[in-house]
MOPAC internal coordinates of N, CA, C and O (Angstrom, degrees):
PM7 1SCF
backbone

  N    0.0000 0     0.00 0     0.00 0    0    0    0
  C    1.4904 1     0.00 0     0.00 0    1    0    0
  C    1.5208 1   107.16 1     0.00 0    2    1    0
  O    1.2310 1   119.88 1   -37.93 1    3    2    1
  N    1.3496 1   117.83 1   142.07 1    3    2    1
  C    1.3859 1   123.21 1  -178.60 1    5    3    2
  C    1.5202 1   107.50 1   -86.32 1    6    5    3
  O    1.2310 1   121.25 1   -16.01 1    7    6    5
  N    1.3215 1   115.20 1   163.99 1    7    6    5
  C    1.5481 1   121.33 1   177.38 1    9    7    6
  C    1.4847 1   109.16 1   -60.39 1   10    9    7
  O    1.2310 1   120.52 1   135.44 1   11   10    9
  N    1.2863 1   116.60 1   -44.56 1   11   10    9
  C    1.4440 1   119.27 1  -174.83 1   13   11   10
  C    1.5412 1   113.03 1   -62.15 1   14   13   11
  O    1.2310 1   120.57 1   139.49 1   15   14   13
  N    1.2968 1   116.51 1   -40.51 1   15   14   13
  C    1.4282 1   121.50 1   178.87 1   17   15   14
  C    1.4880 1   113.57 1   -70.92 1   18   17   15
  O    1.2310 1   119.09 1   148.02 1   19   18   17
  N    1.3312 1   119.34 1   -31.98 1   19   18   17
  C    1.3839 1   125.31 1   175.82 1   21   19   18
  C    1.6053 1   108.61 1   -67.90 1   22   21   19
  O    1.2310 1   121.79 1   133.26 1   23   22   21
  N    1.3175 1   114.17 1   -46.74 1   23   22   21
  C    1.4054 1   118.51 1   174.50 1   25   23   22
  C    1.4783 1   113.72 1   -58.27 1   26   25   23
  O    1.2310 1   118.34 1   138.81 1   27   26   25
  N    1.2902 1   120.76 1   -41.19 1   27   26   25
  C    1.4349 1   125.31 1   176.53 1   29   27   26
  C    1.5471 1   111.84 1   -61.72 1   30   29   27
  O    1.2310 1   122.10 1   136.80 1   31   30   29
  N    1.3222 1   113.58 1   -43.20 1   31   30   29
  C    1.4607 1   118.78 1  -179.90 1   33   31   30
  C    1.5614 1   110.61 1   -63.91 1   34   33   31
  O    1.2310 1   119.60 1   141.86 1   35   34   33
  N    1.2845 1   118.36 1   -38.14 1   35   34   33
  C    1.4541 1   121.83 1  -179.56 1   37   35   34
  C    1.5577 1   105.75 1   -67.72 1   38   37   35
  O    1.2310 1   120.03 1   137.80 1   39   38   37
  N    1.3559 1   117.55 1   -42.20 1   39   38   37
  C    1.4388 1   118.31 1   177.08 1   41   39   38
  C    1.5414 1   113.85 1   -59.07 1   42   41   39
  O    1.2310 1   121.11 1   141.28 1   43   42   41
  N    1.2746 1   115.48 1   -38.72 1   43   42   41
  C    1.5233 1   122.66 1  -179.70 1   45   43   42
  C    1.4754 1   107.14 1   -65.07 1   46   45   43
  O    1.2310 1   118.05 1   130.98 1   47   46   45
  N    1.3310 1   121.32 1   -49.02 1   47   46   45
  C    1.3937 1   125.56 1  -179.88 1   49   47   46
  C    1.5099 1   113.57 1   -61.46 1   50   49   47
  O    1.2310 1   121.53 1   138.63 1   51   50   49
  N    1.2426 1   114.67 1   -41.37 1   51   50   49
  C    1.5364 1   120.88 1   177.47 1   53   51   50
  C    1.5749 1   108.08 1   -62.89 1   54   53   51
  O    1.2310 1   120.62 1   135.56 1   55   54   53
  N    1.3865 1   116.41 1   -44.44 1   55   54   53
  C    1.3857 1   119.11 1  -174.75 1   57   55   54
  C    1.5722 1   110.22 1   -69.52 1   58   57   55
  O    1.2310 1   121.89 1   142.56 1   59   58   57
  N    1.3132 1   114.00 1   -37.44 1   59   58   57
  C    1.5215 1   120.69 1   174.56 1   61   59   58
  C    1.4900 1   111.37 1   -62.47 1   62   61   59
  O    1.2310 1   119.10 1   137.61 1   63   62   61
  N    1.3468 1   119.32 1   -42.39 1   63   62   61
  C    1.4021 1   123.85 1   178.24 1   65   63   62
  C    1.5111 1   111.72 1   -65.12 1   66   65   63
  O    1.2310 1   119.63 1   135.88 1   67   66   65
  N    1.3407 1   118.31 1   -44.12 1   67   66   65
  C    1.4595 1   123.48 1  -178.88 1   69   67   66
  C    1.5226 1   109.29 1   -64.49 1   70   69   67
  O    1.2310 1   119.79 1   137.90 1   71   70   69
  N    1.3161 1   118.01 1   -42.10 1   71   70   69
  C    1.5011 1   121.84 1  -179.27 1   73   71   70
  C    1.4646 1   109.47 1   -63.95 1   74   73   71
  O    1.2310 1   120.51 1   140.71 1   75   74   73
  N    1.3694 1   116.62 1   -39.29 1   75   74   73
  C    1.5477 1   120.28 1  -178.01 1   77   75   74
  C    1.4733 1   109.83 1   -68.56 1   78   77   75
  O    1.2310 1   120.23 1   136.23 1   79   78   77
  N    1.3674 1   117.17 1   -43.77 1   79   78   77
  C    1.5043 1   116.01 1  -179.50 1   81   79   78
  C    1.4737 1   114.51 1   -72.50 1   82   81   79
  O    1.2310 1   120.26 1   150.85 1   83   82   81
  N    1.3485 1   117.10 1   -29.15 1   83   82   81
  C    1.4938 1   119.68 1   172.86 1   85   83   82
  C    1.5395 1   109.62 1   -67.46 1   86   85   83
  O    1.2310 1   119.34 1   141.10 1   87   86   85
  N    1.3162 1   118.87 1   -38.90 1   87   86   85
  C    1.4946 1   122.76 1   177.52 1   89   87   86
  C    1.5026 1   106.81 1   -63.94 1   90   89   87
  O    1.2310 1   117.91 1   152.43 1   91   90   89
  N    1.3013 1   121.58 1   -27.57 1   91   90   89
  C    1.4923 1   122.51 1  -178.25 1   93   91   90
  C    1.5392 1   111.66 1   -87.53 1   94   93   91
  O    1.2310 1   120.88 1  -175.51 1   95   94   93
  N    1.3652 1   115.92 1     4.49 1   95   94   93
  C    1.3831 1   118.22 1   177.60 1   97   95   94
  C    1.5254 1   116.64 1    96.34 1   98   97   95
  O    1.2310 1   118.74 1  -174.01 1   99   98   97
  N    1.3358 1   120.00 1     5.99 1   99   98   97
  C    1.4304 1   125.55 1  -178.90 1  101   99   98
  C    1.5559 1   110.16 1   -90.73 1  102  101   99
  O    1.2310 1   121.65 1   -28.51 1  103  102  101
  N    1.3131 1   114.44 1   151.49 1  103  102  101
  C    1.4938 1   117.57 1   169.68 1  105  103  102
  C    1.4914 1   110.73 1  -130.93 1  106  105  103
  O    1.2310 1   122.03 1   -44.81 1  107  106  105
  N    1.3579 1   113.71 1   135.19 1  107  106  105
  C    1.4217 1   120.29 1  -179.09 1  109  107  106
  C    1.5388 1   108.55 1   -77.09 1  110  109  107
  O    1.2310 1   120.67 1   -49.27 1  111  110  109
  N    1.3441 1   116.32 1   130.73 1  111  110  109
  C    1.4466 1   119.90 1   179.42 1  113  111  110
  C    1.5362 1   105.77 1  -131.10 1  114  113  111
  O    1.2310 1   122.48 1   -42.67 1  115  114  113
  N    1.3818 1   112.85 1   137.33 1  115  114  113
  C    1.4693 1   117.99 1   179.02 1  117  115  114
  C    1.5042 1   106.53 1  -118.60 1  118  117  115
  O    1.2310 1   119.96 1   -49.84 1  119  118  117
  N    1.3393 1   117.68 1   130.16 1  119  118  117
  C    1.4507 1   120.89 1   178.05 1  121  119  118
  C    1.5608 1   109.18 1  -131.81 1  122  121  119
  O    1.2310 1   120.87 1   -23.71 1  123  122  121
  N    1.2827 1   115.94 1   156.29 1  123  122  121
  C    1.4622 1   121.53 1   177.54 1  125  123  122
  C    1.5008 1   107.50 1  -112.29 1  126  125  123
  O    1.2310 1   118.36 1   -58.29 1  127  126  125
  N    1.3204 1   120.73 1   121.71 1  127  126  125
  C    1.4666 1   121.07 1  -178.03 1  129  127  126
  C    1.5276 1   105.18 1  -138.07 1  130  129  127
  O    1.2310 1   122.86 1   -12.97 1  131  130  129
  N    1.3110 1   112.13 1   167.03 1  131  130  129
  C    1.4506 1   119.13 1   175.14 1  133  131  130
  C    1.4996 1   116.18 1   -57.08 1  134  133  131
  O    1.2310 1   118.41 1   -40.74 1  135  134  133
  N    1.2752 1   120.63 1   139.26 1  135  134  133
  C    1.4203 1   120.73 1  -174.33 1  137  135  134
  C    1.5245 1   113.99 1   -48.73 1  138  137  135
  O    1.2310 1   121.44 1   139.03 1  139  138  137
  N    1.3644 1   114.85 1   -40.97 1  139  138  137
  C    1.4663 1   118.88 1   179.50 1  141  139  138
  C    1.5234 1   115.02 1   -63.39 1  142  141  139
  O    1.2310 1   119.49 1   162.61 1  143  142  141
  N    1.3438 1   118.58 1   -17.39 1  143  142  141
  C    1.4283 1   122.20 1  -177.71 1  145  143  142
  C    1.5175 1   113.38 1  -100.15 1  146  145  143
  O    1.2310 1   118.40 1   174.44 1  147  146  145
  N    1.2990 1   120.66 1    -5.56 1  147  146  145
  C    1.4418 1   126.27 1  -176.96 1  149  147  146
  C    1.4718 1   110.87 1   -59.33 1  150  149  147
  O    1.2310 1   116.65 1   133.61 1  151  150  149
  N    1.2648 1   123.98 1   -46.39 1  151  150  149
  C    1.4398 1   129.32 1   179.80 1  153  151  150
  C    1.5609 1   107.94 1   -60.86 1  154  153  151
  O    1.2310 1   121.43 1   135.25 1  155  154  153
  N    1.3176 1   114.87 1   -44.75 1  155  154  153
  C    1.4800 1   120.09 1  -179.18 1  157  155  154
  C    1.5219 1   108.78 1   -61.93 1  158  157  155
  O    1.2310 1   118.81 1   131.70 1  159  158  157
  N    1.2841 1   119.87 1   -48.30 1  159  158  157
  C    1.4506 1   124.08 1  -177.23 1  161  159  158
  C    1.5448 1   109.19 1   -61.73 1  162  161  159
  O    1.2310 1   119.94 1   137.71 1  163  162  161
  N    1.3235 1   117.72 1   -42.29 1  163  162  161
  C    1.4665 1   121.05 1  -179.11 1  165  163  162
  C    1.5608 1   109.95 1   -65.58 1  166  165  163
  O    1.2310 1   122.56 1   143.24 1  167  166  165
  N    1.3481 1   112.70 1   -36.76 1  167  166  165
  C    1.4511 1   118.84 1   179.72 1  169  167  166
  C    1.5763 1   111.22 1   -68.72 1  170  169  167
  O    1.2310 1   120.83 1   141.56 1  171  170  169
  N    1.2771 1   116.01 1   -38.44 1  171  170  169
  C    1.4674 1   120.43 1   174.89 1  173  171  170
  C    1.4995 1   113.94 1   -63.81 1  174  173  171
  O    1.2310 1   122.94 1   136.46 1  175  174  173
  N    1.3490 1   111.98 1   -43.54 1  175  174  173
  C    1.4857 1   122.90 1   176.67 1  177  175  174
  C    1.5179 1   107.62 1   -59.82 1  178  177  175
  O    1.2310 1   119.11 1   128.19 1  179  178  177
  N    1.2996 1   119.31 1   -51.81 1  179  178  177
  C    1.4991 1   123.98 1   178.85 1  181  179  178
  C    1.5163 1   115.45 1   -56.05 1  182  181  179
  O    1.2310 1   122.95 1   140.66 1  183  182  181
  N    1.4146 1   111.95 1   -39.34 1  183  182  181
  C    1.5081 1   116.32 1  -177.89 1  185  183  182
  C    1.5307 1   107.22 1   -71.76 1  186  185  183
  O    1.2310 1   120.12 1   137.33 1  187  186  185
  N    1.2716 1   117.37 1   -42.67 1  187  186  185
  C    1.5105 1   120.58 1   179.65 1  189  187  186
  C    1.5356 1   110.45 1   -63.43 1  190  189  187
  O    1.2310 1   121.47 1   139.05 1  191  190  189
  N    1.3097 1   114.78 1   -40.95 1  191  190  189
  C    1.4704 1   118.07 1  -177.46 1  193  191  190
  C    1.5392 1   113.96 1   -66.19 1  194  193  191
  O    1.2310 1   122.38 1   145.64 1  195  194  193
  N    1.3721 1   113.05 1   -34.36 1  195  194  193
  C    1.4405 1   119.20 1  -179.22 1  197  195  194
  C    1.4874 1   115.51 1   -75.43 1  198  197  195
  O    1.2310 1   123.18 1   158.98 1  199  198  197
  N    1.4018 1   111.50 1   -21.02 1  199  198  197
  C    1.5132 1   112.06 1   175.08 1  201  199  198
  C    1.4925 1   111.32 1    78.01 1  202  201  199
  O    1.2310 1   120.75 1     6.24 1  203  202  201
  N    1.3779 1   116.17 1  -173.76 1  203  202  201
  C    1.4264 1   121.97 1   174.86 1  205  203  202
  C    1.5341 1   112.62 1    86.05 1  206  205  203
  O    1.2310 1   120.79 1    17.03 1  207  206  205
  N    1.3802 1   116.09 1  -162.97 1  207  206  205
  C    1.3914 1   120.57 1  -173.83 1  209  207  206
  C    1.5509 1   113.26 1   -69.61 1  210  209  207
  O    1.2310 1   119.41 1   147.99 1  211  210  209
  N    1.3222 1   118.73 1   -32.01 1  211  210  209
  C    1.3950 1   125.28 1   178.42 1  213  211  210
  C    1.5577 1   110.84 1   -64.20 1  214  213  211
  O    1.2310 1   122.49 1   136.60 1  215  214  213
  N    1.3049 1   112.84 1   -43.40 1  215  214  213
  C    1.5032 1   117.31 1   179.84 1  217  215  214
  C    1.5226 1   110.73 1   -67.38 1  218  217  215
  O    1.2310 1   119.05 1   143.53 1  219  218  217
  N    1.3535 1   119.42 1   -36.47 1  219  218  217
  C    1.4293 1   121.23 1   174.94 1  221  219  218
  C    1.4582 1   113.68 1   -60.78 1  222  221  219
  O    1.2310 1   121.95 1   137.55 1  223  222  221
  N    1.4104 1   113.87 1   -42.45 1  223  222  221
  C    1.4627 1   120.74 1  -177.24 1  225  223  222
  C    1.5504 1   111.01 1   -64.43 1  226  225  223
  O    1.2310 1   122.45 1   139.20 1  227  226  225
  N    1.4223 1   112.91 1   -40.80 1  227  226  225
  C    1.4550 1   116.35 1  -179.86 1  229  227  226
  C    1.5840 1   104.36 1   -66.46 1  230  229  227
  O    1.2310 1   117.83 1   131.12 1  231  230  229
  N    1.2911 1   121.74 1   -48.88 1  231  230  229
  C    1.4517 1   122.76 1  -176.90 1  233  231  230
  C    1.5231 1   111.39 1   -52.94 1  234  233  231
  O    1.2310 1   120.78 1   130.79 1  235  234  233
  N    1.3140 1   116.12 1   -49.21 1  235  234  233
  C    1.4561 1   124.94 1  -178.88 1  237  235  234
  C    1.5297 1   110.49 1   -57.14 1  238  237  235
  O    1.2310 1   122.53 1   129.56 1  239  238  237
  N    1.3158 1   112.77 1   -50.44 1  239  238  237
  C    1.5064 1   119.53 1  -176.60 1  241  239  238
  C    1.5198 1   109.05 1   -63.75 1  242  241  239
  O    1.2310 1   120.09 1   131.82 1  243  242  241
  N    1.3651 1   117.44 1   -48.18 1  243  242  241
  C    1.5052 1   116.58 1  -178.73 1  245  243  242
  C    1.4438 1   111.45 1   -71.85 1  246  245  243
  O    1.2310 1   116.11 1   146.32 1  247  246  245
  N    1.2767 1   125.00 1   -33.68 1  247  246  245
  C    1.4179 1   126.72 1   179.78 1  249  247  246
  C    1.5720 1   110.01 1   -64.36 1  250  249  247
  O    1.2310 1   122.39 1   139.29 1  251  250  249
  N    1.3187 1   113.04 1   -40.71 1  251  250  249
  C    1.4747 1   117.03 1  -177.63 1  253  251  250
  C    1.5421 1   109.04 1   -70.41 1  254  253  251
  O    1.2310 1   119.08 1   150.81 1  255  254  253
  N    1.3210 1   119.37 1   -29.19 1  255  254  253
  C    1.4574 1   121.46 1  -176.87 1  257  255  254
  C    1.5741 1   110.44 1   -84.34 1  258  257  255
  O    1.2310 1   120.34 1   149.48 1  259  258  257
  N    1.2639 1   116.96 1   -30.52 1  259  258  257
  C    1.5441 1   121.21 1  -169.06 1  261  259  258
  C    1.4409 1   107.64 1  -117.20 1  262  261  259
  O    1.2310 1   122.49 1   -38.64 1  263  262  261
  N    1.3917 1   112.83 1   141.36 1  263  262  261
  C    1.4304 1   117.57 1   171.35 1  265  263  262
  C    1.4867 1   112.59 1   -88.27 1  266  265  263
  O    1.2310 1   117.81 1   -73.50 1  267  266  265
  N    1.3240 1   121.77 1   106.50 1  267  266  265
  C    1.4073 1   124.48 1  -172.11 1  269  267  266
  C    1.4466 1   109.90 1  -102.75 1  270  269  267
  O    1.2310 1   121.91 1   -55.27 1  271  270  269
  N    1.3503 1   113.95 1   124.73 1  271  270  269
  C    1.5069 1   116.10 1   174.55 1  273  271  270
  C    1.5178 1   109.20 1   -82.88 1  274  273  271
  O    1.2310 1   119.96 1   -35.66 1  275  274  273
  N    1.2675 1   117.68 1   144.34 1  275  274  273
  C    1.4538 1   121.50 1   178.81 1  277  275  274
  C    1.5741 1   111.70 1   -57.64 1  278  277  275
  O    1.2310 1   120.09 1   -35.82 1  279  278  277
  N    1.2672 1   117.44 1   144.18 1  279  278  277
  C    1.4523 1   117.87 1   178.93 1  281  279  278
  C    1.5171 1   110.76 1   -68.99 1  282  281  279
  O    1.2310 1   120.77 1   -43.27 1  283  282  281
  N    1.2893 1   116.14 1   136.73 1  283  282  281
  C    1.4793 1   119.91 1  -179.52 1  285  283  282
  C    1.5111 1   106.53 1   -87.40 1  286  285  283
  O    1.2310 1   120.76 1   -43.23 1  287  286  285
  N    1.4074 1   116.15 1   136.77 1  287  286  285
  C    1.4105 1   118.40 1   178.17 1  289  287  286
  C    1.4739 1   109.37 1  -124.95 1  290  289  287
  O    1.2310 1   121.33 1    -5.91 1  291  290  289
  N    1.3553 1   115.06 1   174.09 1  291  290  289
  C    1.4543 1   120.43 1   179.36 1  293  291  290
  C    1.5369 1   110.10 1   -60.88 1  294  293  291
  O    1.2310 1   119.97 1   144.11 1  295  294  293
  N    1.3450 1   117.67 1   -35.89 1  295  294  293
  C    1.4542 1   118.06 1  -179.35 1  297  295  294
  C    1.5101 1   113.01 1   -68.12 1  298  297  295
  O    1.2310 1   120.59 1   155.93 1  299  298  297
  N    1.3864 1   116.48 1   -24.07 1  299  298  297
  C    1.4953 1   119.26 1   174.68 1  301  299  298
  C    1.5304 1   108.78 1   -68.81 1  302  301  299
  O    1.2310 1   121.24 1   141.09 1  303  302  301
  N    1.2968 1   115.23 1   -38.91 1  303  302  301
  C    1.4880 1   119.26 1   177.06 1  305  303  302
  C    1.4861 1   111.32 1   -65.99 1  306  305  303
  O    1.2310 1   118.54 1   138.67 1  307  306  305
  N    1.2436 1   120.39 1   -41.33 1  307  306  305
  C    1.5438 1   125.51 1  -176.33 1  309  307  306
  C    1.5587 1   101.41 1   -68.18 1  310  309  307
  O    1.2310 1   117.45 1   133.10 1  311  310  309
  N    1.2802 1   122.45 1   -46.90 1  311  310  309
  C    1.4292 1   120.53 1  -179.27 1  313  311  310
  C    1.5073 1   112.19 1   -59.99 1  314  313  311
  O    1.2310 1   119.65 1   135.34 1  315  314  313
  N    1.3620 1   118.27 1   -44.66 1  315  314  313
  C    1.4419 1   124.57 1   174.77 1  317  315  314
  C    1.4688 1   112.90 1   -51.67 1  318  317  315
  O    1.2310 1   121.69 1   127.68 1  319  318  317
  N    1.3365 1   114.36 1   -52.32 1  319  318  317
  C    1.4587 1   119.02 1  -176.17 1  321  319  318
  C    1.6192 1   110.11 1   -66.28 1  322  321  319
  O    1.2310 1   120.60 1   141.46 1  323  322  321
  N    1.2912 1   116.45 1   -38.54 1  323  322  321
  C    1.4821 1   118.66 1   177.54 1  325  323  322
  C    1.4748 1   111.80 1   -65.10 1  326  325  323
  O    1.2310 1   118.09 1   152.91 1  327  326  325
  N    1.2825 1   121.25 1   -27.09 1  327  326  325
  C    1.4249 1   126.49 1   178.31 1  329  327  326
  C    1.5385 1   113.85 1   -81.26 1  330  329  327
  O    1.2310 1   121.07 1   173.26 1  331  330  329
  N    1.3327 1   115.56 1    -6.74 1  331  330  329
  C    1.4778 1   119.36 1  -174.06 1  333  331  330
  C    1.5748 1   111.64 1   -67.41 1  334  333  331
  O    1.2310 1   120.37 1   -37.88 1  335  334  333
  N    1.2806 1   116.90 1   142.12 1  335  334  333
  C    1.4456 1   120.39 1   179.18 1  337  335  334
  C    1.5372 1   109.70 1   -65.03 1  338  337  335
  O    1.2310 1   118.02 1   169.09 1  339  338  337
  N    1.2642 1   121.37 1   -10.91 1  339  338  337
  C    1.4710 1   126.47 1  -177.88 1  341  339  338
  C    1.5126 1   111.87 1   -86.67 1  342  341  339
  O    1.2310 1   119.81 1   171.85 1  343  342  341
  N    1.4306 1   117.96 1    -8.15 1  343  342  341
  C    1.4307 1   121.53 1  -179.39 1  345  343  342
  C    1.5987 1   107.69 1   -55.31 1  346  345  343
  O    1.2310 1   120.68 1   -47.46 1  347  346  345
  N    1.3605 1   116.31 1   132.54 1  347  346  345
  C    1.3851 1   120.81 1   174.02 1  349  347  346
  C    1.5311 1   109.67 1    89.88 1  350  349  347
  O    1.2310 1   118.50 1   162.99 1  351  350  349
  N    1.3223 1   120.46 1   -17.01 1  351  350  349
  C    1.4205 1   121.58 1   178.78 1  353  351  350
  C    1.5034 1   111.79 1   -73.00 1  354  353  351
  O    1.2310 1   119.04 1   -37.35 1  355  354  353
  N    1.3773 1   119.44 1   142.65 1  355  354  353
  C    1.4657 1   118.97 1   175.50 1  357  355  354
  C    1.5601 1   108.44 1   -92.45 1  358  357  355
  O    1.2310 1   119.33 1   -77.94 1  359  358  357
  N    1.2572 1   118.89 1   102.06 1  359  358  357
  C    1.4641 1   120.51 1  -178.51 1  361  359  358
  C    1.5400 1   110.83 1   -98.44 1  362  361  359
  O    1.2310 1   120.04 1   -45.15 1  363  362  361
  N    1.2826 1   117.53 1   134.85 1  363  362  361
  C    1.4044 1   126.44 1   176.54 1  365  363  362
  C    1.5524 1   106.57 1  -108.51 1  366  365  363
  O    1.2310 1   120.41 1   -79.98 1  367  366  365
  N    1.2814 1   116.83 1   100.02 1  367  366  365
  C    1.5111 1   122.43 1   179.29 1  369  367  366
  C    1.4698 1   106.34 1  -108.98 1  370  369  367
  O    1.2310 1   123.02 1   -55.84 1  371  370  369
  N    1.3492 1   111.82 1   124.16 1  371  370  369
  C    1.4394 1   119.77 1   179.21 1  373  371  370
  C    1.4997 1   109.92 1  -127.91 1  374  373  371
  O    1.2310 1   121.62 1   -35.15 1  375  374  373
  N    1.3167 1   114.51 1   144.85 1  375  374  373
  C    1.4985 1   122.30 1   178.04 1  377  375  374
  C    1.5549 1   106.22 1   -78.98 1  378  377  375
  O    1.2310 1   121.54 1   -33.68 1  379  378  377
  N    1.2959 1   114.67 1   146.32 1  379  378  377
  C    1.4771 1   120.08 1   175.03 1  381  379  378
  C    1.4995 1   105.48 1   -66.57 1  382  381  379
  O    1.2310 1   119.67 1   -54.21 1  383  382  381
  N    1.3261 1   118.24 1   125.79 1  383  382  381
  C    1.4703 1   122.66 1  -174.77 1  385  383  382
  C    1.5678 1   113.94 1   -81.20 1  386  385  383
  O    1.2310 1   119.80 1   173.31 1  387  386  385
  N    1.3755 1   117.99 1    -6.69 1  387  386  385
  C    1.4217 1   121.98 1  -173.68 1  389  387  386
  C    1.5645 1   107.37 1   -64.91 1  390  389  387
  O    1.2310 1   120.83 1   -33.57 1  391  390  389
  N    1.3281 1   116.01 1   146.43 1  391  390  389
  C    1.4488 1   119.87 1  -175.68 1  393  391  390
  C    1.5665 1   112.33 1   -73.67 1  394  393  391
  O    1.2310 1   120.45 1   179.96 1  395  394  393
  N    1.2392 1   116.75 1    -0.04 1  395  394  393
  C    1.4919 1   119.61 1  -177.60 1  397  395  394
  C    1.4715 1   112.64 1    92.91 1  398  397  395
  O    1.2310 1   119.54 1    26.23 1  399  398  397
  N    1.3295 1   118.49 1  -153.77 1  399  398  397
  C    1.4586 1   120.70 1   177.35 1  401  399  398
  C    1.4998 1   111.73 1  -122.06 1  402  401  399
  O    1.2310 1   121.34 1   -21.76 1  403  402  401
  N    1.2896 1   115.03 1   158.24 1  403  402  401
  C    1.4735 1   121.74 1   179.94 1  405  403  402
  C    1.4844 1   107.93 1   -83.45 1  406  405  403
  O    1.2310 1   119.59 1   -47.86 1  407  406  405
  N    1.3762 1   118.38 1   132.14 1  407  406  405
  C    1.3746 1   127.58 1   179.74 1  409  407  406
  C    1.4746 1   108.31 1  -119.84 1  410  409  407
  O    1.2310 1   119.26 1   -55.57 1  411  410  409
  N    1.3543 1   119.01 1   124.43 1  411  410  409
  C    1.4644 1   123.31 1   179.17 1  413  411  410
  C    1.5363 1   104.49 1   -89.38 1  414  413  411
  O    1.2310 1   121.45 1   -63.30 1  415  414  413
  N    1.3714 1   114.83 1   116.70 1  415  414  413
  C    1.4616 1   120.12 1  -179.73 1  417  415  414
  C    1.4701 1   111.64 1   -98.74 1  418  417  415
  O    1.2310 1   118.69 1  -165.08 1  419  418  417
  N    1.3350 1   120.10 1    14.92 1  419  418  417
  C    1.4421 1   120.31 1   178.90 1  421  419  418
  C    1.4065 1   113.25 1  -104.98 1  422  421  419
  O    1.2310 1   120.10 1   180.00 1  423  422  421

């Protein structure tokens, strides 16, 4: 087996795994933290992933300490645009057809 085909196989397995976990309701998150906190973040992720009483305790503790804004979604944007006072208006938006200005780059 060549190196390229092995690499392709790994990519396929990773893609399959990520699709499976996404279908199960998980979301991959990447964060950068201080080296000393990496184990803590992994432990928090593991507890949340496992679910149960420990996950609820971790969620409650973190939520009470941090002010979390709700995650914005595409449906939030659609709702915002539908509530716009411009709904139903016929807007004619055109780009300025001028070629711009000459800039000497030398």
